[in-house]
C-alpha positions, 0 to 999 in steps of 0.5 A: 122278845116282846120288844122285837115283836113290837118293833117288827109289827111297827116296821110292817105297819110302816111299810104297809102304810107308806104307799097310802094316799091318806098319809100323803095329804099330811105332807104340806104342798104349797099352791103354785100359781103361774101365768096371767091371773085372769079376772072374769070381770076383766075378761068380760070387758074384752070384745072384738074390734078392740085394738092391741093397746086396749087389750093390753091395757085391760088384761096386761101383757100376754104370757106368749105371742105367736112366734110365727108372727100371726098376731095371736096372743095367749093369756095362760093361767095355771093353778096347781093347788097342793092336793087337788087337780091342776086347773088351767085357763087359756085365753087366746086372742087373735088380731088381724093385720091392723091390730084389731081383735077378731076372735076370742077363745077362752078355755078353762080345763082340769088336768092331771090326776088328784093327789 
């Protein structure tokens, strides 16, 4: 009888704690990094008036280019640490028709929920 009671208590405890987020932290989740890793020192070297070749030499090739051919380059870096919020940095560079950098837009942001 005592064995059945202990088993039932263990099952109830297991069911009650199955949805707790504290147990979720025990499970290993690898950090996932995707895109262009942007170093602040390299981004600070970029300025308007640079050519596309100079930008590509400094930052590397962009993750995406505007598919409609308007000379916009996107450097996107997304970092998803195991049990933390997703961080994303998007550097958008706009070039004129001569291939000269005219606008720089650098936006870091947090997305998603914790856990």
